[in-house]
C-alpha positions in Angstrom: -52.4 -45.0 41.7 -49.6 -42.9 40.3 -48.0 -40.8 43.0 -45.8 -37.6 43.2 -44.1 -37.0 46.6 -43.5 -33.3 47.4 -41.0 -32.2 50.1 -42.8 -29.3 51.9 -41.6 -26.7 54.4 -43.4 -23.3 54.9 -41.1 -21.3 52.8 -40.9 -19.8 49.2 -39.0 -22.9 48.2 -41.7 -25.1 49.8 -44.4 -23.3 48.0 -42.5 -23.6 44.7 -42.2 -27.3 45.4 -45.9 -27.6 46.2 -47.1 -25.8 43.0 -44.7 -27.8 40.8 -45.9 -31.0 42.4 -49.5 -30.0 42.0 -48.8 -29.3 38.2 -47.0 -32.7 37.8 -49.7 -34.6 39.6 -52.5 -33.1 37.4 -50.4 -33.7 34.3 -49.7 -37.3 35.3 -53.3 -38.0 36.7 -51.6 -38.8 39.9 -52.1 -38.3 43.6 -49.7 -36.0 45.6 -48.2 -37.0 48.9 -47.0 -33.8 50.7 -44.3 -34.7 53.3 -43.2 -32.3 56.0 -40.5 -33.8 58.1 -39.4 -32.7 61.6 -36.6 -33.9 63.7 -39.0 -33.6 66.7 -38.0 -33.7 70.4 -36.5 -30.6 71.9 -36.2 -29.1 68.3 -40.0 -28.8 68.0 -41.7 -26.8 70.7 -45.5 -26.3 71.0 -45.4 -23.0 69.0 -43.5 -24.7 66.1 -46.0 -27.6 66.2 -49.0 -25.4 66.0 -47.5 -23.3 63.1 -46.7 -26.5 61.2 -50.2 -27.8 61.7 -51.7 -24.4 60.4 -49.4 -24.4 57.3 -50.3 -28.0 56.5 -54.1 -27.1 56.9 -53.4 -24.2 54.4 -51.9 -26.7 52.0 -54.8 -29.1 52.4 -57.2 -26.3 51.5 -55.3 -25.4 48.4 -55.1 -29.0 47.3 -58.8 -29.6 47.8 -59.6 -26.3 45.9 -57.5 -27.4 43.0 -59.1 -31.0 43.0 -55.7 -32.7 43.3 -56.0 -36.1 45.1 -53.6 -36.0 48.1 -52.3 -37.2 51.3 -50.4 -35.1 53.8 -47.7 -36.7 56.0 -46.4 -34.7 58.9 -43.5 -37.0 60.0 -41.7 -36.3 63.4 -39.5 -39.5 63.6 -36.2 -38.0 64.2 -35.0 -38.7 60.5 -33.4 -36.3 58.2 -35.9 -34.9 55.7 -34.2 -36.8 52.9 -34.7 -40.1 54.7 -38.3 -39.4 55.2 -38.8 -38.4 51.5 -37.2 -41.5 50.2 -39.2 -43.7 52.6 -42.4 -42.1 51.3 -41.3 -42.8 47.7 -40.9 -46.5 48.6 -44.2 -46.6 50.7 -46.2 -45.1 47.9 -44.3 -46.3 44.9 -43.9 -42.8 43.7 -42.8 -42.0 40.2 -41.5 -38.5 41.1 -40.2 -36.4 44.0 -40.4 -32.6 43.9 -38.3 -30.6 46.2 -37.5 -26.9 46.5 -34.0 -25.5 46.5 -32.5 -22.5 48.2 -29.3 -20.9 47.4 -26.4 -21.8 49.9 -22.8 -21.2 49.8 -20.4 -24.0 49.4 -19.3 -23.5 53.1 -23.0 -23.7 54.1 -23.4 -27.1 52.2 -20.3 -28.5 53.7 -21.3 -27.5 57.3 -24.9 -28.3 57.2 -25.0 -31.1 54.7 -27.6 -31.2 51.9 -30.9 -32.8 52.1 -31.4 -32.1 48.3 -28.1 -33.9 47.6 -29.1 -36.9 49.6 -32.4 -37.2 47.9 -30.7 -36.8 44.4 -28.2 -39.4 45.2 -30.5 -42.0 46.8 -34.0 -41.7 45.2 -35.1 -44.5 43.1 -37.2 -42.2 40.9 -36.6 -38.9 39.1 -36.2 -35.8 41.2 -37.6 -32.4 40.2 -35.8 -29.6 41.9 -37.4 -26.1 41.8 -36.4 -22.7 42.8 -38.8 -20.1 44.3 -39.7 -16.8 42.3 -38.2 -14.9 45.3 -34.6 -15.6 44.4 
């Protein structure tokens, strides 16, 4: 089955990516694989894990209501989100990745790295980058 992979975090950018991914999946008659990637370990406490689970339950409800075939992958493998997204593209043979972008200064990109840049450079399929309406 055709597949669209969406990088999701609970944020305006994550919502924008989810909605663009849903649109693309419906347009392509494809399933959507929503990927939430966490480093895990000490960086993910119990409250964070509960919040992520609740956010992904809301995503599931939205996808079900819109009749979009889906899988939700909540990955806590210690990888960077870009690594997890690229791995999901390979696993599902996806034809598109959708990610949300947020505005960051040049210094911010230099100090923190850029998952979006890594996805763009290493993905073996087209990447759709979307901004949220809140910008």
